[in-house]
Structures are given as C-alpha cells and as structure tokens.
C-alpha positions in Angstrom: -20.0 -62.8 -89.3 -17.7 -64.7 -86.5 -17.5 -63.2 -83.0 -13.7 -62.5 -83.3 -14.8 -60.1 -86.4 -17.5 -59.0 -83.8 -15.0 -57.8 -81.2 -13.3 -54.7 -82.9 -16.7 -52.7 -83.6 -18.4 -53.9 -80.0 -15.0 -52.5 -78.4 -15.1 -49.3 -80.7 -19.2 -48.6 -79.4 -17.9 -49.5 -76.2 -15.5 -46.6 -76.0 -17.9 -44.3 -77.9 -20.2 -44.6 -75.0 -17.6 -43.5 -72.3 -16.6 -40.6 -74.3 -20.1 -39.9 -74.8 -20.8 -40.5 -70.8 -17.7 -38.5 -69.9 -18.6 -35.5 -72.0 -22.3 -35.4 -70.5 -20.7 -35.2 -67.3 -18.6 -32.1 -68.0 -20.9 -30.7 -69.2 -22.9 -31.0 -66.5 -20.2 -30.2 -64.1 -19.3 -26.8 -66.5 -23.4 -25.9 -66.1 -23.0 -26.4 -62.1 -20.6 -23.9 -62.1 -22.0 -21.5 -63.7 -24.8 -18.7 -63.6 -26.5 -16.0 -65.3 -25.2 -12.8 -63.7 -27.6 -9.8 -62.6 -26.4 -6.3 -61.1 -27.8 -4.6 -58.4 -26.4 -1.1 -57.6 -28.2 2.0 -55.9 -26.1 4.2 -58.3 -27.6 3.0 -61.9 -24.6 1.2 -62.9 -26.0 -2.0 -62.4 -28.9 -3.8 -64.2 -31.5 -2.9 -61.3 -31.2 -0.7 -58.6 -33.7 -2.8 -56.4 -33.2 -6.2 -55.1 -37.2 -7.4 -55.6 -36.7 -5.8 -59.7 -33.8 -8.1 -59.9 -35.5 -11.1 -58.6 -38.7 -10.4 -60.3 -36.8 -10.4 -63.6 -35.7 -14.2 -63.3 -38.1 -16.6 -65.1 -40.9 -18.2 -63.6 -39.8 -21.7 -63.0 -36.3 -21.2 -63.9 -34.0 -23.9 -64.2 -30.8 -22.3 -64.3 -28.3 -20.7 -61.9 -28.8 -16.6 -61.5 -26.2 -14.9 -59.5 -27.5 -11.3 -57.9 -24.3 -9.6 -57.5 -25.6 -6.6 -55.2 -23.2 -3.7 -54.9 -22.7 -2.1 -51.0 -25.5 0.6 -49.9 -28.2 0.0 -47.4 -31.6 -1.1 -49.5 -34.6 -0.1 -47.5 -37.1 -2.4 -49.0 -39.0 -5.9 -48.5 -37.9 -8.5 -50.4 -39.4 -12.0 -51.7 -38.0 -14.9 -53.3 -40.8 -16.5 -54.7 -41.6 -20.4 -54.4 -41.2 -20.6 -58.5 -37.9 -19.0 -58.6 -35.4 -21.5 -57.7 -31.9 -21.5 -58.1 -30.9 -17.7 -57.0 -27.6 -16.6 -55.4 -28.2 -13.1 -53.6 -24.1 -11.8 -52.5 -23.0 -8.9 -51.1 -19.5 -8.0 -50.7 -19.6 -7.5 -47.1 -22.3 -7.7 -44.9 -21.5 -5.0 -43.0 -22.0 -2.6 -45.9 -24.7 -4.5 -47.9 -27.9 -4.1 -45.9 -31.3 -5.2 -46.6 -33.6 -3.2 -44.0 -37.3 -3.1 -43.3 -39.6 -1.9 -39.9 -42.6 -4.5 -40.6 -44.2 -6.1 -37.6 -47.3 -7.7 -39.1 -48.2 -11.2 -38.6 -44.7 -13.4 -38.1 -45.0 -15.1 -41.2 -45.7 -12.2 -43.1 -43.1 -9.3 -41.3 -40.1 -10.6 -42.6 -37.8 -7.9 -44.4 -36.2 -11.2 -46.9 -38.7 -14.2 -47.5 -37.0 -16.5 -49.0 -40.0 -19.2 -50.5 -38.0 -20.7 -52.8 -35.5 -23.9 -53.0 -31.8 -24.0 -53.7 -31.3 -20.5 -52.7 -27.9 -19.3 -51.3 -27.4 -15.5 -49.6 -23.7 -14.6 -48.7 -22.2 -11.6 -47.4 -25.6 -9.8 -46.7 -27.4 -8.2 -43.6 -30.6 -8.8 -43.4 -32.3 -6.4 -40.6 -35.8 -5.9 -38.8 -35.4 -2.6 -37.6 -39.1 -2.4 -35.5 -37.4 -3.7 -32.5 -39.0 -4.7 -29.1 -42.7 -5.2 -28.5 -43.7 -7.4 -31.8 -43.3 -10.1 -33.9 -40.9 -9.0 -36.4 -38.9 -11.1 -38.4 -35.6 -10.5 -40.2 -35.4 -13.6 -42.4 -37.9 -16.0 -43.1 -36.7 -19.3 -44.6 -39.4 -21.5 -46.3 -37.2 -23.1 -49.1 -36.3 -26.5 -49.2 -32.3 -26.8 -49.7 -31.4 -23.0 -48.6 -27.9 -21.8 -47.1 -26.6 -18.8 -46.1 -22.8 -18.0 -45.5 -21.4 -14.7 -43.8 -24.4 -13.1 -43.0 -26.4 -11.1 -40.0 -29.7 -11.4 -39.4 -30.4 -8.5 -36.8 -33.9 -8.1 -35.0 -35.4 -8.6 -31.8 -38.1 -11.2 -31.4 -38.1 -14.0 -34.0 -35.4 -12.6 -35.6 -34.6 -15.9 -37.9 -38.0 -17.7 -38.8 -36.0 -21.2 -39.8 -39.7 -22.3 -41.1 -39.5 -25.0 -43.0 -37.0 -27.6 -45.3 -33.0 -27.9 -44.7 -31.0 -25.1 -44.1 -27.3 -24.6 -43.6 -25.7 -21.5 -41.9 -22.0 -21.0 -42.1 -19.8 -17.9 -39.7 -23.4 -16.3 -39.2 -24.5 -13.6 -36.9 -27.6 -13.8 -35.3 -29.1 -11.0 -33.2 -32.3 -10.7 -31.1 -34.2 -11.0 -27.7 -37.2 -13.5 -27.9 -37.1 -16.3 -29.7 -34.7 -15.3 -32.2 -34.1 -18.4 -33.9 -37.5 -20.1 -34.1 -39.7 -22.5 -36.7 -39.4 -26.4 -37.7 -36.8 -26.7 -40.2 -33.7 -29.1 -40.3 -30.6 -26.4 -39.9 -27.3 -26.6 -39.2 -25.6 -23.8 -37.9 -21.8 -23.8 -38.0 -19.3 -21.3 -36.7 -22.3 -19.0 -36.0 -22.4 -16.3 -33.6 -25.4 -15.7 -31.7 -26.0 -12.7 -29.5 -28.9 -11.8 -27.0 -30.0 -8.2 -26.3 -32.6 -8.8 -24.3 -33.9 -6.1 -21.6 -34.8 -9.4 -19.3 -34.5 -12.9 -19.9 -33.7 -13.7 -23.3 -34.4 -17.1 -25.2 -32.3 -17.8 -28.5 -34.4 -20.8 -29.7 -38.0 -21.7 -30.1 -38.4 -25.2 -32.2 -41.5 -26.1 -33.4 -41.1 -30.0 -34.0 -44.4 -31.4 -33.2 -44.2 -35.2 -34.0 -41.3 -37.7 -33.3 -41.5 -38.4 -36.7 -40.6 -35.2 -38.0 -36.7 -35.2 -39.1 -36.6 -31.3 -38.2 -34.5 -29.6 -35.5 -31.3 -27.1 -35.1 -28.0 -27.9 -34.5 -25.5 -25.7 -33.2 -21.5 -26.3 -33.9 -18.7 -24.9 -33.3 -21.0 -21.8 -32.6 -20.3 -18.7 -29.8 -23.1 -17.3 -27.8 -22.8 -14.0 -26.2 -25.3 -11.1 -25.0 -26.3 -8.5 -22.4 -28.2 -9.7 -19.1 -29.3 -13.4 -19.1 -30.9 -15.7 -21.5 -31.8 -19.5 -21.8 -31.0 -22.0 -24.6 -34.4 -22.4 -25.6 -38.2 -23.0 -25.2 -40.1 -25.6 -26.7 -42.6 -24.1 -29.6 -43.6 -27.4 -30.2 -44.0 -30.4 -28.1 -41.4 -32.7 -29.6 -38.9 -30.0 -30.0 -35.4 -30.3 -31.3 -32.0 -28.3 -30.2 -28.5 -29.1 -29.6 -25.2 -27.5 -29.0 -21.8 -28.9 -29.8 -18.1 -27.9 -29.3 -19.8 -24.1 -28.5 -19.0 -21.4 -26.5 -21.4 -20.2 -24.2 -20.9 -16.9 -22.0 -22.1 -16.5 -18.6 -25.1 -15.0 -20.2 -26.6 -18.5 -20.2 -28.6 -19.3 -16.9 -27.5 -22.4 -15.4 -30.9 -24.5 -15.6 -30.4 -23.4 -19.6 -33.6 -24.4 -20.8 -37.0 -23.5 -20.1 -40.4 -25.2 -20.4 -42.4 -22.4 -21.6 -45.0 -23.1 -18.5 -46.0 -26.4 -19.7 -43.9 -29.5 -17.8 -45.9 -32.0 -19.9 -43.3 -31.4 -22.4 -40.7 -32.5 -20.3 -40.7 -35.7 -21.5 -41.1 -34.7 -25.1 -38.5 -32.5 -25.8 -35.0 -33.1 -26.9 -32.5 -30.8 -25.6 -28.9 -31.5 -25.1 -25.2 -30.3 -25.2 -22.1 -32.1 -26.2 -18.1 -30.9 -25.6 -19.4 -27.2 -25.1 -17.5 -24.9 -22.9 -17.6 -21.2 -21.6 -19.1 -20.3 -17.7 -22.6 -20.8 -19.3 -22.0 -24.4 -20.2 -21.5 -25.7 -17.3 -23.7 -28.8 -16.8 -24.3 -29.4 -13.0 -27.6 -27.0 -12.8 -29.0 -27.8 -16.0 -32.6 -28.9 -15.9 -32.9 -32.8 -15.2 -35.2 -33.0 -18.6 -31.7 -32.3 -20.9 -29.4 -34.1 -22.1 -26.6 -32.5 -20.3 -23.9 -34.5 -21.9 -24.3 -36.6 -24.7 -22.4 -39.3 -25.5 -20.3 -39.2 -28.7 -23.2 -41.8 -30.0 -26.0 -39.4 -29.0 -24.1 -36.5 -30.8 -22.8 -38.0 -34.1 -26.2 -37.7 -35.9 -26.2 -33.7 -35.5 -23.0 -32.3 -35.7 -21.9 -33.0 -39.2 -23.5 -32.2 -42.6 -25.3 -35.2 -43.1 -28.2 -33.7 -40.4 -29.3 -32.0 -43.1 -28.3 -34.0 -46.2 -26.3 -31.5 -47.1 -24.0 -33.3 -49.5 -26.4 -33.7 -51.9 -27.5 -30.1 -52.2 -24.6 -27.6 -51.3 -23.2 -26.5 -54.4 -20.1 -24.9 -55.2 -19.9 -20.7 -56.4 -20.5 -20.3 -60.0 -17.0 -19.9 -61.7 -18.0 -18.7 -65.2 -21.0 -16.4 -65.9 -23.3 -16.9 -69.2 -24.9 -13.6 -69.4 -26.7 -10.7 -67.6 -30.4 -9.4 -67.6 -31.2 -6.5 -68.1 -33.5 -4.2 -66.5 -34.9 -2.7 -69.9 -38.3 -4.1 -71.6 
C-alpha cells in the first residue's frame, strides 16, 4: 500500500489520539472540581453532629476530594486529621460563628485543638481555639501535613497558638492571636494578608521558627500582613540556629520594639539566622534601631524569593473549590 493511501488513516488516528487526550484532560479537570459532601450540624440535621466523626467516616488512603461543611456552632472537641486521610476540606460559613475549641496543655505536639497530619488539606472560615490561657504550651492548630492551606480562619491561643510544624503551607486572610512564640515550627509557609495580634502581658514574641540547617528550604514569609496588640512585642526569636523569618509590605504598629528581634539569649545565632523586612510601614517598622544581625532593608533581589507563592511551590498544589458534589456519606452504618 502506498504512503499516499496511508495518509488518511494516520490522520484519523492522530485526531482520535488528540480527542482522547482532550477528553481525559476534561475528565481530570472535572474530578478536581468535584467532591464528596459531608455535613456536620449540631442540631442533628446533617450527616454528623461532631467534626471528628465526619473525618472518621473518610476512608483510609482516600483519593477523592472530601468537603466537610460545618454548620455554625461551638464545637467542643479535639480534632485530628490523620496522615492517611488526605484531600479533606473543612469549611464553615463564617469564622466568627463556626468555632472549634478545647483547652489542652499537654506537651506541645499533643495539645492542639486541631491537628492536621494529612497532606492536601484545606481549612476555611473556622475559628480554632485553645482556651487554656497563659502558663503552658497550649496549641490551637498544629499543621504537620504537606500542601495545606487555610483561608479566612481565626487561630486563638496564648503560647504556641499555631504550631506550623512541617510541610508547605499557605495562610490567606487569617487572624492569629497569642502571646509567646505564637507562630512556631519548621514549615515553609507564606502568610498573605494575615492579622497577627499579641496579647502578652509583658513582651510578646510573634514567631519562633525552627530551621536548623542552611540546606533546609523552610521559613516563614509574611506578605501584606498587619501586626497589632497590647504592651510590646518582638517579631521573633530563633528556635533553630538557622531560623528564617521575613516580613514584606507589612503594617507594624508601635507594639513592635525598636530592636525588632530577640536572640533567645544565644548570641552565637547572630551569624546564622535570617531575619529581614522589606517595604514595611507603621511606627513599629522603623529600621533605624533594629538589631545589627537582621536585614533591616532587604533589597528587591533579596526579597524576590520570599514574597510570592513560588516560595512554597503553591502553583503546583493550591486547588480550586469544588463546584459539584457527588454524594454524601451517611452517619448510619
């Protein structure tokens, strides 16, 4: 058979291949915007009355998007999202009336009101609170999963409010309140348009980042945020020798002490920490009296790696909200 007679067949096969590829892409896109719906309602009109029960209903090694819609209420429970249950979203309607609260003060890692150990988790419109108060490590939220995001949430505590433990995380338009090291851990995290509020009776400490090696790509980046509070506070102190924290385009009230940072009584860390600010403003942002071992005015080249989502590789994992729901789990066996 001649090559001329082969041409139509080859063209047809190529067209079929393109069609299949487009079809698969559309199916994949649709799957990414569809989710299984579970409702939590204390009145009993949902699938469950407790958030933990809804999480427990998700299959181990889940591969589907699961959307847990939480109706307004105060949920007095300690919640864990296990590492073997990825792809869960927990969403309220408004953070101020969808509250998860507990008052544990055990060892830091076990005291969290909400512990997210799974990857690909999303939290929306929730208040997470540890009501223990001062005097002990009492975590409101622990995040130890990779590719985790929170949007328009409130985290309330006193010491170690947000244990931003490990993984890549994105916080958008969140309110974070505490007194001592109230954002701590060794994750790689971007905080965008967040409000940080210190309630310390003395000198508060906003961050305690735990990067322990120059090879680690971890650190906290605050972009377009706002810092307020009572009394006074410093921007951070080094939990790890190579602690890395930067603030950009952030409003700092006069709460922030002129020196800006604290060395946790260990001057040996002056040469290893990476603390900086870029185009910040407000009375607390004045760089003239900052400690000499911080970057008081980062250059645009120094700032560029930190103040966009590429710092946490978010373009590869931030996902859109589901647009359709496939089915609902039932609380009945």
